[in-house]
N, C-alpha and C positions, 0 to 999 in steps of 0.2 A: 218423362218431364219430372224435373226436381222437387221435390218435397218441400213443404212451407213450415216446418216446424217453429214455434215462438225461438227468438234468439235469445240465451239464459245469459244475465250479470252474473259476474262471476270475480269473486273479490279474493284477494290473497291476505294471509293474517300470517303474523309471524307464530304467534301462541294464544289470539283473543277471539277465536273465530267462534267458540261457545258462548261467551261472553256477549259479544257483537250480538250475534243471532238473538240472545236472549232479550237485548236491551231492546231490538228493532222487533221484534214478534208482539212484545208488550207496548212500543210506541205508536203502531200503524194498526187499524182495524183490517179484521180478511186477512190474517198473517199467522202461519205455524211454521214449526221445523216439520220435514217430511222426512227426514233419511240422515243416518251419519252412519260413514265407513271408516276403518282404521285401515291404513296401508303402511306396511313395512318396508324398508329397503329401497326405496326412492332415494332421487340424486339428493334431495336436501335431508334424506332420513325417513324418520316415521312422520308420516303427514295424516291427517285427517279429513275426510269430506264430508261437505252436509250440502243438503237441498233444504229448501226453506221458500215460503213464500212472503211477502212484503204487499200487503192492499192488492192481493191477487196476483203481485208481478214476480214472475220465478226469479230466483237467484239460487247460486253455489255459491260456497264459501271453503277454502282451505287453512288449514296449519300447516306451514310449510318452510317456518324460519325466518329470520330475517333478509333474506337476499332481495326483495323486492318493495318498497314502502309505498302505499297509497297518496297519490296527489290531487291536487283540483285540475286537474287537465280533465281528468273526467268525472263529474259531480252526478245526482242523484235531483232530477228536477221535481218537486211536489207539489200538485194542484190541490190546495188544503180546501178551497170550498168555501170558506169560510171566517170570520175574522176571530170566533175563539178556536178555531182548530189551526188555525195558521200562528196564534199565539201559544196553545198547548204545546205544540209542536216544537215551537223555535225555544220555549222556556227549557224543554228536556234535551235538546242537542246541543245547547250552548253551556251545559251544567259540565265542566270539565273539558269542555271544547274551546273552539275559537271563533270570533265574529270574524267574516269577512268581509262582508255590508250588513249591517244593521240592518234590523226590523224595521222600515221607512216607508214614504210615501217617494216612489222613483218615475220617471217619465215613462216607462214603459208598464209600470205597477202600482194600483194604489196601496197597495202594502205588500213587501217583498223582503226578504233576507237571504243572504249566502254565510255559510257557516262549515265548520269543520268539526265532528264531536270526536268522542273523548279517544275513538278507535283510529282515528283520521281519515274519515271517509267524508266526503263533501257533499251539501245539501244545496239547493236552491229551492226557497219557498215561495209559492205564488199563492196571494188571498185569494184568485180564481179559480174557476173548476175547470176541467178539460171534457170534454163531450165525446167521452170515450171510458170503458172501463177501467184502463191502464192508466192509474194515477201517480204512478212513479215511471220517470222516464229521464232513460242515461242521458247525457248529455254531454257533447264532446267539444274540448276547447282548440281552436286551431290557430296555435301561437308561436311563436318564435321562428323557426325553419318556417312551417306550416301556415304561417300568418299569409293569407290573401288566396288560399288554397281548397277552402272549405267547398266552394262553387263545385271547382273541379273533382273533389273528394267526392261528393253525391253524383256526378256523372259518372265515375268511375264504380261506385257501389249500384247504380244504378243498372250498368252493361255486367253487373254479376248475378243480382239478387233476381228474380224472376218477378217476384212482387215487391215493386218500389213504387211509393208515392208520394210524392210532394204536397205537403198540407198547408205548411204557410210559409212564407219569404216576408222579412224585413231587409229594405233597403235603404242604404245612408250614401249623401255625397261624400267623397272621399276627399282627400288634400290635392287630387290633380282633377278634381272637378269632373268626375265619372262616379257612376251608381255600382256599388259593390253591395253584395249580400252579406249582410252581418249578422244575421239570425235565421234559422230556418228548421223547422219540423218536419220530419219525414218517416216514412215507413218503411223498412225492410222486414220483409216475413211475417205479416201481422204484427210486428214489435215497433212502438215509436218510439225515436230517437229525436233530441234537440242536436243544434250544431250553434255553434258562434266563432268567429274571426275576431280575434285580440291583436290590437297592434302594440300591445305592452309587454314588453320584454318579462318572460318569468323565468324564475329556476327551476322549473319541471316541464316535462315533457308525459306525452304517451307513453306508459310502461307498461310490464306484465301484470303489476297490481291489480289490475283492473283490465280483465279480458271478457270479449265475449263469444259462448260456446255456442254453437253450430250441430245441434242433432242430426245425422244423416240415418238416411235407411236401409242403405246399401252400399259398396265400395264405387259406385259409379258416383254417387254422389259427393263421396271424401275425394276422388279424385277430382272432381269438378270443382268443389271450392276450394279445396288445396292448390291445384294450380294456377288458379285465377287470383286469390289472394296473397300467394306467397310470391307471385312474378313482381319483380323489383325489390320485395322486399326482403326478409329473412326466415330461414325454415330452422324449426327448434323440436328440442327432442319431445316426445309423447304428445303430438297431434299438435303442439303449440306453435302458431307461426306470428311474424309482425309484418302487415300488410307496407306497401310503401311510405304511407305517412305515420308509420310507426306505432301504428294500431295493432293489438294483439289479439286473436284467435284464438279457439281451441275446436277443430274439426274431429269429431267424433262419433262414434257408431251409436242410433238412440239407444240401441239396446245395449250397451255397454253399463249404463246405472243398474239395471237388474243384474246383469252379472257381478258387478261389483258389490253388489247386496245381499248377494246367496249367503245361506247358511253355511254352504260346503266349502269354508274356510281355506282348505287345502287346494282347491279349484281356483279358488280365486287368487291364492300366490302363485301357482302355475299364471296364471293368465297373468298377473301383473309383473312379473319377471320376465314375460316375454314382452311385456307393453314397455318397458324400461328398455329395450334394446330399441326400438322405435324412433323415427323421425314421423313420417307420415303414417298414420295407423292402417293396419291391416285386418281387416274382420275375420277372413279366415284364419290367419295364423293366430289371430288372439280367441276363438272358438276352439281352435284345434287344442289350444293348452289347455283352457278351462276343461274341455272334456278329456285330456290323454290322463 
């Protein structure tokens, strides 16, 4: 049986990961930095890897250079739960950031906003609460070439993830007189996601700057997710791939984090050297490199 580790949201920064994490962990309750690791000789030079929690939701971030920029194709939906909380979070996020949709009443919410903070990360704020401990929900925008493919994508993810649940679906009548899903909330491996269809042409699409990391307990699981998610997509270096909708995933051994955080820096360097040669990750080879 394929394990059901929660899926981790992963953010790519040029050199502002630590400053962003400090800002976010002070902004959201139940948040903290868990660990930080520095690796040399990556394809983008020296990089730092950080694990942290925001409102109890698992995140990771890296400083890895200017190759990819975060954009609003993936935002983070915050269920604030009260007027005072949405006002507080909104005022702090727009400081040095950009208002995409101002804090106001909309058809779908009595108080809502969409903003991009000073680090480029996009947030949607809703005054309503969510009936779940996960208060921050990654939200996928299906636009441009992906417009109209949201329902197809949800069926695709349902076929891959052993734990899939459609939690909510909102449909509207399109220009052709038929109903289509424009918003959905669903769960993959105990992690809630939102998804939206947008007919508006945007100057951005999914890219590697926001990816989703799947921890795997063994090589069978790595092979399973890798083979299915990369089909008709794109295999990339170091366990990264893009699925056929352009969404980026990292398929990694669950034990990799502990190995990376080992105090035995020479062993970490040996393992990292082996990892950099890989496309799909091989647990046995990584452990052999660590222990050699």
